[in-house]
C-alpha positions, 0 to 999 in steps of 0.5 A: 622478450625471451625465446627458446631457440633451436640449434641446427645440426650444422650449427652444432657441428660448427661448435664441436672441435676436430678431436670431439673433445670439446667446443670451438668458439663461433661468431654470429655475424648476420641475422635473417628475417622471415614473415613465415611462421615456421616450425624449426627443426635441427635439420634445417639449413636455411630460413624458409621464406627469408625476406631480408638478411641484416648485419646491423646486429649486436649481441653479448652473453648475459648469463651461462645459457642466455645471450642478448640480441639487438637487430636494427634496420634503418631502410625504407622497406616495410615487412613483417617478422615471425621467424629469424635465423642466426648465421655464422661468418661462413654462411652456416645457419647456426640457430633458428626460431619461429612463432605464429604471432608477429615478432615485429611489424616494420613500416617504410617510415620507421626504424626497426629495432628488435631486442630479444633474450635468447636462451640455449637448452644444451650449449654454453652461451660463452662459446658465442661472439658477435661481430658488432656490439656498438648499439647493444643494450642488454638487460642488466644483471648482477654480472652484466652492465645494461638497462634496468628499471629504478624501483619506486618508493612503495616497491622499495618499502615492500622489499620483495622485488628482485628485478628493479634497482634501488637508489641510496635515497629510496634505500634509506627511506625504506630502511627507516620505514622498516625500523619505525614499523618494528620499533616500540614497546614489546617489539624487542627492538626499541632502537631509541632505548638504552638497556630498555630505559629512555634518556630521561631516566639517566643523568646527563654526563655534561651536567655532573662532575666527579666532585658533584657525584661524590658529594651526592653519594656522601649526602645519602651515605650512612647507617640504614642507607643501604650504601655505607660506602665507608664500611668493610664487610659492614664494619667501621674502621674502629672495629679492626686492629691497625696493622701498623701498631702490632708486630708478630711478637705482640700478636703471639704475646696476646695469644699466649695470654688467652691460651689455656684450659677452657680458652678454646685455643689450647695452642700447646696441645697435640690432638688435645693432649699435653706433652706429658701424655707422650714418651720423649723420643730421645729417651727410648732406643729400639732395643728398649721398645722391644724389651717393653713389648716382650714384657707384655707379649703372651697368651691373652695379651692380644699382642702375640708378636712371636706368632704367625697367624696365631700359631707358634713356629713348631706348628709348621715344622711337622709337615706330615701332621699338617697334611694328614698323609705321607706324600709320595716322593716323585723322584723315586716313584716310577710308572711301574709303581703307578701301574701296580697301584692301578692294578690293585684297584682295577676290577668290576665295580671299581669304576676304573676298568682299565682293561676294557675297550669302550666298556667291553672285556676282551672276550666280547671281541673276535680274535683277528688271528682266528678268523679268515676272510671267508669266515668274516664274509660268512658272518656278514652274509654278503661280500663287501666291495673292494673300493680300490677296485670298484670303478665308476663303470661298475657303479653305472652298470649296477644303476642301469639294472635298477633304472626305469619307470617306478624305480624312483631312480630314472637316471636318464630323466631331466627334472623328471621328464624324458627327452621326448618332452623337450624341443631339440635346438637343431629344430629351431631356425633363425636369421636376419637381413636388411628388413629385420630379424626372424626366428622359426620354432619347430612347431612352425611359429614364426617371430619377426621384428625390426625398426626403421628410422627417418623423419616421418610426418603423418602417412603410411610406410610400407615395409617387407618382412624378413621372410614370408609368413604362411598363414596371414590369419594367424599373424599378430603385429604391433608397432611404436614410434621412435624419438631418437633426437629426444625432442619435444615435438614428437607428439605422434603415434603409429598404427600397423596393419598386414598387407600380405604374407610378405608386406606390412604398413606402419601409419604415422598419426599426429595430434597437430601439423608440424609434428614428426616421428624419427622412426618406428619399431615393429614386431609380428608373430604367426605361422 
């Protein structure tokens, strides 16, 4: 049987090394037995109702988080077992398990043998060792030798059981059954076929020699047989010249014999032309070729070898004629010459207006030398500020003269609200003591909160507020349970109520006996 065991706080402390950086290996040497159906908790240090403690036990690690445990008692005592605990060599209760139903019932005439698989939720089973392994019979796994059941032939044939072992005989029979079930036409397997053909479709190699096969081929070879094994590209040997009978000179002689006009060969032509159609290279020098070109060069000849883009050299000699104007000499043309040219063109309607500023003549502007500061102020209609002498205090003084309701400025408001719309921080009070925390607002509202811890079964816990309320009818309160250990047996909730201006109660309620809470958080508000 497999059980989920609870590691006690003392057992977990024994596992942790002194540096709190890992675990120590521990040795389990004894097991305690009890007839009491206990509900294990990590806080337990002894087995409730323990009736017997045995050292005749064996154990071993069979998986990362599982140990197999075997306990034996050959005494003449009789007793029942519903709970058991595992003890370390120093007597520490390491782990505990309990259930309502009987684990085992021993009579005076019997030998008690209890075998269990223990699974740990959050520790490594490899950290555990046992004092005795003489009679250990663990269940077999892929890594642990032990007891295992042999599969039957139907279970082997089904091929879905991953718990039972398979013998060689049953494996062979199961594999053959599987192959025969799949083999056959259309199965895609056809294990007794060769390239989809049965043995009857082939000649037996032992019955035919190479000579016999050749004899059979010759018997069917010939025209129309589709075999023609003695043909080359479908031609008999008589259709070819024998290489041993013809030299290169003989082949050339034969080619020349058939060469000529209309032969389709014309081996002595170049691009279909005879040698007489070409000038012999040995008869013409470069000078002779040039002389011949010059005799045909000229207008209308299509050659014009002495033209550039169809123009004589004289066409390019007259640069001014080609440009259509006389270019300026940049080395002798000064800025004064350019300015004189500009002035010659400048004027209304010329599009140049080189003497304008932003399109305005000088007459459109005031001459700075003719106007004093007083005259400028007179024309402006106000005295401009001197930014170097106008301080932040001057700006603030101006702003304060126009600030106020309806001005749209309201420089002394926060988000459009006066200081009277806000509560002053100095009006708040707050503090804490052993009973919890509290805060009191300027309008007299009091908030108080806190928590307390421990192991609490069903029942009421009476607690004090950090400070006293002044109006009990105005106080609202709520609470909820805490599960600091993260265990699964905290199926419990709370109800809260007021006793007086200084005290309150928290009542723990459980769905079933044995459940407990590890504390509660509470919050109250009122005056």
